[in-house]
N, C-alpha and C positions, 0 to 999 in steps of 0.2 A: 504493500500500500504506500502511495506517495505521502510523504510527511508534510504537514502544514506547520509553519512556524507561528506561534502565538506571539505577535509583535508588541502590542500596545498595552499600557496600563489601563485599568478599568475606567478611569475617568477621562481617557483620551477619546475625543470624538472626531479628530481631524482625519484619521485613517480608517478606512472601512475594515471592520473586524469580521472574521468568521463567527458563526453562532457559537456562543460559549457552551462547552460540553457539560453534561450532567452525569453524575455517577449512576450506577445501576443499583437502585435501592434494594431490590429483591436479592441481588447477589451479596450485598453488604450484610443484610439480615442473615442470609444463609451462613456466611462466614462467622458471624458472631455466635450463631447457634452451634455451629460445628466446633468452634474453639471451646465452647462451654463444656463439651464432653470431657475434656482433659482436666480432671480435678473434681468432677461431679460426684456427689455421694453415691455409693453403690445402690443401684436400683432407683436412683432419683431422676428428676426431670429438670428441664431448664429453670423452672420456678424455684428449684431447691438451691440455687446458687452454686458456688464453686470454691474449692480450696486448692488453689494452684500456687502454693508457696514456693518462692525461689529455691532452686537447686533440688527440688523433689522430682520424682519420676514424672509427675503430672506436668511440672514446668518444662522438663526436657521434651515431653511429647508435644506440648503446646508450641515450643520453639521450633520443633521439626515441622509442625503444621504451618506456621507462618513463613518459614523458609520456603516451603513448597509453593505457597501463594505468591511470594516474591518472585520465584522463578517463573510462575505462570504469567506474571506481569512483565516478563521480558528482561528481568534483571538477574544478576549473579550475586547472591548474598554472600557475605563474608563475616567472620567473627573476629573482633579485635582482641587485643591482649586482655582486656577487662571482662570479656564475655558478652559485650554488646553485639547485636546483629545489625549490620549495615549493608546498604546496597545503593549503588550510584547509577543514575541515568544521565547519559551524556547530554550536553547542551549544544546549541549551534555555535556558541563560543565557549568551548570547554575550558578555556583558561580562566574564566570567571569563577568566583567563589560560589558554591552551590547554595540553594535553598534547602535547609535541613528541616525535616519534620518527622514526627512519629510520637511514640509514647511507650508503654510497657504492657506486659501481659501477666506478670505475677500478681497474686492476690493475697489478701489477708486470709487467715483461716475462716471458713464459713462466710466468705465474701460474696460479692455480686458479680454478674456477668458483663458489666459495662465499664467498670472502673479500669482505666488503662486500655482494656481490650478494644473499646470502641475507637479510641484515637489511633491505635496501631493499625487496626483493620481498615479504618477510613483512609489512612495514609497509603496503604497498599492499594485500596480501591481507587484512589485518585490516580495513582500511577497506572493501574490497569486500564482505567478509562482513557488516559492519554495514549497508552499503547494501542488499545483497540481502535481509537480514532485517528491514529497516525499523526498526532500533534507533537511537534518538537517545541522546546523552549529555548530562549536565548541563553539563560544560565542553566548549568546542570542542576539536577535534583538529587537529593540524598535522603533515603529513608533510614530511620534508626529505630530499633527495638531495644530500649534500655533494660538492663538486668537488675533485679532486686530493687525496684523502686520503693516497695512497701516497707522493707526493712524488718519484717517479722524474723527472718533469718538474720542472726548476728545482732539483732536489736539496733540496727543502724541502716537507714534507708538511703535512697538516691545513690545507690552504690555505683552503678554504671556511669551515671552522669557526673558523679563526684570524681571518678577516675578520669573522665574526659576533661573535666575542668582542672585537673591537677590537684585535687583536694583530698585524695585518699592517701593516708599515711601508710607507707610500706609496713610499719609495725602492726597495722590492722590485719595483715595476712596471717598472723599467728593466732588470731581469735578463734575460739572453738564454739561450734553450735551443733547439737545433735551428733557429737562425736567426730565432727568433720571440721578441719581448719578452713578458714576463708580461702587460703591458697588452693586447697584441694577442691573446694566448691567451685572456684573459678575454672580450675582444670576440668571439672566434671561437665561444665557447659561449653567447653571448647576454647576457653581462654588460656593465657600463658602468664601466670603471676610473676614469673622471672623477668618478663618484659613489660610490666605494668605501665612504665613510663611511655611506652609506644602508643598507648591508648589516649594519651593527653592530646588535646586539640589546642592549636595556637589561637590567640585572639585574632579575629578577622578571618578565620578559616571557613566561615560560612557567611552568606549575605544576610540571613536572618534565620531564626529558629521559630517554628510554628508547632503548636500542639492543640489538638482537639480533645476535649475531655467533658465528661459529665460534670455538672456543677457541684454535686455532692451536698448542696444546700437547697433550700426551698424557695429562694426569692424569684427565680425565673418562672417556676411552676405556679406560684401564687399570682404573679402578675400576668400570666399567660403570654409571656414574651419568649419567642423561640430561640433567640441567639443572645448569648452574653459575650461581651467584649471585655476581656480581663484587663483591669487597670494595673494590677501587679499582684505578686504573691507576698503575703504578709510577713512581717518580721515576727520572730518568736523569742520571748524571754522565759526561761524556766528557772524556778527557784526551788531548792530543797530546804525544808523547814523542819527543825527538831524542837519539840516542846518538852521541857523537863519539869515534871511536877514531883509528887511524892506518892508512891504506891502504899496504900494502907488498907486496913480492914474496912469493908463497906458497911458493916453493921455497927462498928464501935467508934468510927471517926465522925464527930459532929460536923454538920454542914459548914459552920463558920471556920473550922480548922482545916478544911480540905484544900489541897493544892492539886486540883484535878486537871491533868494535862488535856483530857478530852474536852472538858468544858472550854478551856482556852482555845483549843483547836476549832471548836464549834464557833466561838466568837470570831476567830480569825477567818474562817470560811465565809461567814456572813459579811465580814468587813470587805473581803475581796469582792464579793458580789455587789455590795453597795458602792464601793469606790469606782469600780469599772462602769457601773450603770449611771453614775451621777451626771456625767457630761454627755451631750449628744455626740454621736459618732458611731463608727463600726467596730470599735475596739471590743474585744471579748476577754474574759478571764475565767479560769476554771481551777477548782481544786478537784482533781480527778483521781488522786491516789492517796490513800491514808493507811497507816499501820499503827495499831494500838497495842501497847504493852503494859501489863502482862496479858491483856485481853481475856480476863476471867470475870464472870458475872459478879462475884462478891469481893472484888478488889477495886479500889479507886484507881483509875488509870494513872500510872506514873510517868509514862513517856508516850509521845505521839510523833510519828514522822509523817509528813505530807508533802505533796508537790503542788506548787502554784505555777500555772502557765498563763501567759499574757500574749495576745496577738493583735496586731494592727499593721496597716501599711506604713506607719511612722514609727521607726525605732525610738525616736525622741519621746513620743507620746507614751509608749509602754514603759520606757525607762522612768519617766516621771511618775507613772502609776505605781511602778514597783517601789519607788522611794516612799510614796505615800503609804503603801501597804506596810513597808518596813517600820515607818513611824507609828502606825496604828498598832502593829504587833508589840512594840515597846509598851504602849498604854495598856494593852490587854495583859501583858506579862505582869505589870505592876498590880493591876486590878485582881488578878487571879493567883498571885503569889507563885508564879511559874517563871521559868527562864525560856526565852524563845530566841533561837538562832536561825537566821534566814540567810542562806548562802546562794549566790548566783551559780547555777549549774550548767546552763547552756544559753547561747545566743545565736540566732540566725538573722542576718540582715534581710530587709525587704528586697524584693527583686521587681523593679518596675518595668512594665511593658513599654516598648518603644512607640512613641506617638505616631510615627509614620506607618508602622505595622498595624496599629489600632485603626487608623483611618482606612487602610486597605481592607481590613476585616469588615468594617462598617459599610464600605462601598460594595463589597461582595454581597453582604446581606441585603443591601438596598437593591442591588441588581436582581436578586432573586425574589424581591417583594417581601422580605422578612424583616419584621421589627427587631431592633437590637437595643441592648442596654449595657452601659459600662458598669462593672462591679468588681470588687476585689476577690481574690481567691483566699479563703481562710485555710485551705489545706495546702500542704507542700506538694511540689511537682518537680520533675526533672527540669522543667523550663527555668526554675530559679537558678540552677547551676549554669545553664546555657546563657542566661542573662549576664553572667560574668564575662562571657567571651564575645558577645555580639548582640544585635537587636533581637528582641524576643516578643512574641505575641501568642496569646492563648484564646481559643474559642470555646465557650461553654454552651452545652445544651441542657435543657431542664431535667432535673431528677424528680420523678414523681414523689410528692410528699417530702422532698428533701432527704430521702433515705439513701444511705450509702454504707459501705463496709458491712453489708448485711445481705442474706439471700433475698430479702425483699427489695433490694435495689432495682430500680426500673426507670428506663427512659423510653418514651414512646418511639416506635419505629419511624414514624414520620419525622420526629425531631432528630433522630439519629441521621436520617438521610439529609435533612436540611443542614445539619452541622457539617456533614461530609462534603456537601456541595459548596458551602461557604469556604471550607478548607481548600477544596480544589480551585475555586476562583481566586482565592487569596494567594495560593501557590503560583498560579499563572501570572497574577499581577506582579508579585515580587520577583518572579523569574524573568519577567520581561524588562526589568530595569537595568 
């Protein structure tokens, strides 16, 4: 088939354009359903979700399946030293930096069928559509399937994209999970941990990075808006808190004499909620993990450990909230006769989307007659690592009920197709520049 070159940007009207292509929605659905088999509970159905944890047999089978789809789209997949799957499609000017796009296929235990998988399969579908239509692009295109985005394995996510961004410490290779070192896990999926540095990408090695994903929240679904244009991926501050009281007999210790660590922890949990809610904005705060000692019904709790997590697109805002929580913790400690130590445990900077890429996504949605809304991503994604190396943009589609990381996770097939078409037109727009 004679190849057509997609020449212009979406907004250009001076040059006559061929009709913009559309993905095959039925094929995309079929691929999502077929991938869901790998990691499906025994005797289960699509509605039962998937457990395709990185480095498991289900993950290996899923990776083999997507490699087959990539080959059907006319590309030759390869595995880099970190275990990421990559495939390049030549451009009319192959000396130019490629448009990089994709997602992941690993899941959390008892997860859903759309998280990561939709973005990966939509990327492959976009290239399959171009292959079937004989459409060439000015810039080359590159698909990526990142490994271990979720981080259930080794308790540390974004593994493949962190390696690509040069942010994986070689000392991490000795970490052990399920009796397997991280180095052996990378070998298991076809990577080469001895050459991990070879997986690192240079700044400017891609023209932009694009990722389609389900929202994982409920704002698009509630507003009946089919396309979300991500403003950025939030910054995260995490604090480990230890509260020291005095463990004593629950029946013989008078209430005024108690130094109850759990009471102090309860006051602190409520304080986090109040402080985060006080000012308008999209900031969120959570106390999602708590350990009580000695955790016995007839003993006043003597020690509590908990974790506070704060998220917002502004690192400065959550740092200020953290300091206010720290100040409130001192007041609670005095009032309850306890000692409270609050230690900064982790920080991840925000990753802002590129304004020009955002405009391309909005233009693609408008071309398809789809309403769009800008919104932040409260969850982490591989895109935040790629934002350190070049322009980044993300496309969200609605999650029904805002449910994710659950077998009940669902995005309507029409919304999935809409998102894949927006991805396709955005790729064509950025590849024409």
